[in-house]
PAZAPA-4460 file (N, C-alpha, C; in steps of 0.05 Angstrom, whole numbers, plus 32768, in hexadecimal, padded with zeros to 4 digits):
% residues 136
    n_x    n_y    n_z   ca_x   ca_y   ca_z    c_x    c_y    c_z   seq   type   mol
   834E   8061   7D98   834D   807C   7D96   8337   8085   7D84     1      X     A
   832A   809C   7D8A   8317   80A5   7D7A   8320   80B3   7D64     2      X     A
   830F   80B9   7D4E   8318   80CB   7D38   8311   80E7   7D3B     3      X     A
   8302   80EE   7D4D   8300   810A   7D52   82FB   8110   7D72     4      X     A
   8300   8128   7D76   82FC   8133   7D91   82EE   814B   7D8F     5      X     A
   82DD   8156   7DA6   82D2   816E   7DA7   82D5   8179   7DC1     6      X     A
   82CF   8195   7DC3   82D0   81A5   7DD9   82BB   81BB   7DD6     7      X     A
   82B0   81C2   7DEA   829C   81D9   7DE7   82B0   81F4   7DE9     8      X     A
   82A2   8209   7DDD   82A8   8224   7DDD   8298   822F   7DF3     9      X     A
   82A7   823D   7E08   8297   8247   7E1C   829B   826A   7E1C    10      X     A
   8285   8276   7E26   828A   8293   7E28   8291   8297   7E45    11      X     A
   8298   82AF   7E4C   82A9   82B9   7E64   829A   82AE   7E7D    12      X     A
   8280   82AB   7E7E   826E   82A1   7E97   826B   8281   7E94    13      X     A
   827C   8273   7E85   827C   8255   7E7D   8264   824C   7E70    14      X     A
   8252   825F   7E64   823B   8254   7E56   8246   824A   7E3C    15      X     A
   823C   8233   7E35   8245   8227   7E18   8238   8237   7E00    16      X     A
   824B   8241   7DEF   823F   824E   7DD8   824B   8243   7DBF    17      X     A
   825B   822A   7DBE   8264   8220   7DA4   8271   8204   7DAA    18      X     A
   8279   81FB   7D95   8288   81E2   7D96   82A1   81DD   7D84    19      X     A
   82B7   81D5   7D8A   82CD   81D0   7D78   82D1   81B3   7D76    20      X     A
   82D9   81AD   7D5C   82DD   818E   7D57   82F5   818D   7D48    21      X     A
   8301   817A   7D4D   831E   8170   7D43   8318   8153   7D36    22      X     A
   831C   8150   7D1F   8314   8138   7D0E   832A   812E   7D00    23      X     A
   8331   8113   7D02   8349   8109   7CF7   8342   80FD   7CDB    24      X     A
   834F   8108   7CC8   8347   8106   7CA9   8363   80FC   7C9E    25      X     A
   8367   80E3   7C98   837D   80D8   7C8F   8396   80D9   7CA3    26      X     A
   83AA   80E8   7C9B   83C4   80ED   7CAE   83C2   8104   7CBD    27      X     A
   83AC   8115   7CB5   83AD   8131   7CC4   8393   8134   7CD7    28      X     A
   8394   8147   7CE0   837A   814D   7CF5   8372   816C   7CEB    29      X     A
   835A   816C   7CE8   834C   8187   7CE0   833C   8191   7CFA    30      X     A
   833D   81A9   7CFF   832D   81B5   7D15   831A   81C9   7D09    31      X     A
   8304   81C7   7D10   82ED   81DB   7D08   82DF   81E5   7D21    32      X     A
   82CB   81F7   7D20   82BF   8201   7D32   82A3   820B   7D2E    33      X     A
   8291   8210   7D40   8275   8218   7D3D   826D   822A   7D53    34      X     A
   8264   8242   7D4E   825C   8252   7D62   823A   8256   7D61    35      X     A
   8230   8258   7D78   8216   825E   7D79   820D   8277   7D6E    36      X     A
   81FB   827E   7D62   81EE   8299   7D5A   81E4   82A4   7D72    37      X     A
   81E8   82BF   7D77   81DF   82CE   7D8F   81C3   82CF   7D92    38      X     A
   81B3   82CA   7D80   8196   82C8   7D81   818D   82AC   7D84    39      X     A
   819B   8298   7D84   8194   827D   7D89   819D   8274   7DA6    40      X     A
   8191   825A   7DAC   81A0   8250   7DC2   81B0   8237   7DB8    41      X     A
   81C6   8230   7DCB   81D9   821C   7DC1   81D0   81FE   7DC1    42      X     A
   81D5   81F2   7DAB   81CD   81D7   7DA7   81E7   81C8   7DA3    43      X     A
   81EE   81B6   7DB2   820A   81AA   7DAF   820B   8196   7D97    44      X     A
   81F5   8188   7D91   81F6   8176   7D7B   81F7   8186   7D63    45      X     A
   81E7   8199   7D5D   81E5   81AC   7D48   8204   81BB   7D42    46      X     A
   820E   81C4   7D59   822A   81CF   7D58   8241   81BC   7D4D    47      X     A
   823C   81A3   7D58   8251   8190   7D52   824B   8187   7D31    48      X     A
   8233   8185   7D29   822E   817E   7D0E   8236   8196   7CFE    49      X     A
   8234   81AE   7D05   823E   81C3   7CF5   825B   81C0   7CF0    50      X     A
   8267   81BF   7D08   8289   81BD   7D06   8291   81AA   7CF6    51      X     A
   8282   8191   7CF9   828C   817B   7CE7   8288   817C   7CC9    52      X     A
   826E   8186   7CC5   826A   818C   7CA8   827E   81A3   7C9B    53      X     A
   8287   81B6   7CAF   829E   81C8   7CA2   82B5   81BA   7CA0    54      X     A
   82BA   81A7   7CA9   82D3   8197   7CA8   82D2   818A   7C8F    55      X     A
   82BA   817E   7C88   82B5   816B   7C70   82BA   817D   7C58    56      X     A
   82B0   8197   7C57   82AE   81A9   7C3E   82C8   81B9   7C40    57      X     A
   82D8   81BC   7C56   82F2   81C7   7C5A   82EE   81E7   7C58    58      X     A
   82D8   81EF   7C62   82D0   820F   7C68   82C8   8213   7C82    59      X     A
   82D2   822B   7C87   82C6   8235   7CA6   82CB   8250   7CA0    60      X     A
   82B9   8260   7CAF   82BA   827C   7CB2   82D6   8288   7CC3    61      X     A
   82DA   82A0   7CBF   82EE   82AB   7CC8   82EF   82A6   7CEA    62      X     A
   8304   82A0   7CF5   8302   829E   7D12   8300   82B9   7D1F    63      X     A
   82EB   82B9   7D32   82E4   82D0   7D42   82FE   82D4   7D56    64      X     A
   8301   82EE   7D5A   8319   82F0   7D70   8312   82E6   7D8D    65      X     A
   82FA   82E5   7D92   82EE   82DC   7DAD   82F4   82BE   7DB3    66      X     A
   82FC   82AF   7D9D   82FC   8291   7DA3   831C   8288   7D9C    67      X     A
   832B   829B   7D92   8345   8292   7D8A   8355   8282   7D9F    68      X     A
   8354   828C   7DBA   8363   8282   7DCC   8359   8266   7DD0    69      X     A
   833E   8261   7DCF   8332   8246   7DD6   8337   8234   7DC0    70      X     A
   8337   823C   7DA6   8340   8230   7D8E   835C   8224   7D90    71      X     A
   8370   8238   7D99   838B   8232   7D9A   8392   821C   7DB1    72      X     A
   8382   821B   7DC7   8387   820A   7DDA   837C   81F1   7DD2    73      X     A
   8365   81EE   7DC4   8358   81D4   7DBB   836D   81C9   7DA3    74      X     A
   8379   81D7   7D95   838C   81D1   7D81   83A6   81C2   7D91    75      X     A
   83AF   81CE   7DA6   83C3   81BF   7DB5   83BA   81A8   7DC0    76      X     A
   83A1   81A6   7DC9   8396   818A   7DD6   8394   8178   7DBF    77      X     A
   838A   8180   7DA8   838B   8170   7D91   83A7   8162   7D89    78      X     A
   83B9   8174   7D8A   83D3   8169   7D81   83DF   8156   7D96    79      X     A
   83D7   8155   7DAF   83DF   8142   7DC5   83CD   8126   7DBE    80      X     A
   83B7   812D   7DBB   83A2   8114   7DB5   83AF   8105   7D9C    81      X     A
   83B0   8114   7D88   83B8   8105   7D6D   83CF   810C   7D69    82      X     A
   83E2   80FA   7D78   8402   80FE   7D73   8408   80F4   7D57    83      X     A
   841B   8105   7D4C   8427   8101   7D34   8417   8109   7D1C    84      X     A
   83FF   8115   7D21   83ED   811D   7D0A   83F3   813A   7D08    85      X     A
   83EF   8144   7CEF   83F1   8162   7CEB   83D4   816C   7CEF    86      X     A
   83D3   8180   7D04   83BB   818D   7D0D   83B9   81A7   7CFF    87      X     A
   83A0   81AC   7CF4   839E   81C7   7CEC   8381   81D1   7CE8    88      X     A
   837C   81EA   7CEB   8363   81F4   7CE5   8356   81F0   7CC9    89      X     A
   833E   81ED   7CC8   8330   81ED   7CAF   8332   8207   7CA3    90      X     A
   8336   820C   7C84   8337   8227   7C79   8325   823A   7C84    91      X     A
   8332   824E   7C90   831E   8265   7C9B   8321   827F   7C8D    92      X     A
   8331   8283   7C7E   8333   829F   7C6F   832F   829B   7C52    93      X     A
   831F   82AB   7C47   831A   82AE   7C2D   8322   82CA   7C20    94      X     A
   8337   82CE   7C12   8340   82EA   7C0D   8339   82F3   7BF1    95      X     A
   832F   82DD   7BDE   8329   82E2   7BC6   8308   82E6   7BBE    96      X     A
   8304   82FB   7BB6   82E5   82FF   7BB2   82D8   82EB   7B9E    97      X     A
   82E8   82DE   7B8C   82DE   82CC   7B7C   82D6   82B3   7B88    98      X     A
   82DC   82AC   7B9F   82D7   8293   7BAF   82BA   829A   7BBC    99      X     A
   82AC   82AF   7BBC   8294   82B3   7BC4   827F   82A2   7BC5   100      X     A
   827E   829A   7BA6   826A   8285   7BA2   8273   826B   7BAB   101      X     A
   8289   8264   7BAE   8292   824B   7BBA   8289   824A   7BD8   102      X     A
   828E   8263   7BE7   8287   8265   7C01   8266   8260   7C03   103      X     A
   8257   826D   7BF4   8239   8268   7BF6   8235   824B   7BF2   104      X     A
   8240   8240   7BDB   8238   8224   7BD5   823F   8211   7BEE   105      X     A
   8258   8214   7BFC   8261   8208   7C14   824D   820D   7C29   106      X     A
   8242   8228   7C2D   8230   8227   7C43   8219   8219   7C3E   107      X     A
   820C   821A   7C27   81F7   8209   7C1F   81FA   81EB   7C26   108      X     A
   820E   81E5   7C22   821B   81C6   7C24   8216   81BF   7C42   109      X     A
   8224   81D2   7C51   8226   81CC   7C6A   8209   81CC   7C77   110      X     A
   81F7   81E1   7C71   81DA   81E4   7C79   81CA   81CB   7C74   111      X     A
   81CF   81C1   7C5C   81BE   81AA   7C51   81C6   818F   7C65   112      X     A
   81E1   818F   7C6B   81EC   8178   7C7B   81E0   817B   7C98   113      X     A
   81DC   8194   7CA4   81D8   8194   7CBC   81B7   819B   7CC1   114      X     A
   81AE   81AB   7CAC   8192   81AE   7CAF   8184   81AA   7C91   115      X     A
   8178   8194   7C8C   816A   8191   7C73   8155   81A7   7C6E   116      X     A
   8153   81AE   7C58   8144   81C5   7C51   8127   81C2   7C57   117      X     A
   811D   81AA   7C50   8102   81A1   7C58   80FB   81A4   7C72   118      X     A
   810A   81A0   7C82   8109   819A   7CA0   8106   81BA   7CAB   119      X     A
   8116   81CB   7CA1   811A   81E3   7CAF   811A   81F9   7C9D   120      X     A
   8103   81FB   7C8B   8105   820E   7C77   80FC   8228   7C80   121      X     A
   80F4   822D   7C99   80EE   8247   7CA7   8107   8251   7CB4   122      X     A
   811C   8240   7CB7   8132   824C   7CC7   813D   8267   7CBA   123      X     A
   8149   8278   7CCD   8153   8291   7CC6   816B   828A   7CB6   124      X     A
   8177   8277   7CB9   818F   8270   7CA8   818B   826E   7C89   125      X     A
   8172   8265   7C81   816D   8260   7C64   8162   827E   7C5A   126      X     A
   815B   8290   7C6E   814D   82A8   7C64   815F   82C4   7C6A   127      X     A
   817B   82BD   7C6B   818F   82D4   7C70   818F   82E6   7C59   128      X     A
   8192   8302   7C5F   8195   8315   7C4A   81B2   831D   7C47   129      X     A
   81C1   8311   7C54   81DB   831C   7C52   81E9   830F   7C39   130      X     A
   81E3   82F5   7C34   81EF   82E5   7C1D   81D5   82D7   7C0F   131      X     A
   81D9   82D1   7BF7   81C8   82BF   7BE6   81CD   82A0   7BEF   132      X     A
   81BC   8296   7C00   81C2   827A   7C06   81B7   8269   7BF4   133      X     A
   81A5   826A   7BE7   819B   8257   7BD0   8198   826A   7BB8   134      X     A
   819B   825C   7BA1   8197   826A   7B85   8184   8257   7B7A   135      X     A
   816C   8260   7B73   8154   824E   7B6A   8153   8257   7B4B   136      X     A
***
């Protein structure tokens, strides 16, 4: 038996736009996801790496309503595949503003795992204006 399973997230026209990953960690199974930015093209390996990194740091953005049904179906599939394990989604909600720095730190850690800064220094992910990605 594998320790992880994955499934693509598809848009209405069956175009692949993301990936969901369920990974066995101890006696439980964590589910995470990664969606392609609308301005980018879908890269299955990058998406899978991003979803796995989110499992490792136990942080995930809030789930968009457009993929809730697909995630619920994937959770049911994971419960069947990993019989006897507690299956749950990686933490997707942050209600406390004091956790904002922790979110930025987690985001930085995920980026470093998936996109080393030296290799992708020109990426728009590192130059975002909505949050401070790096503190120098």
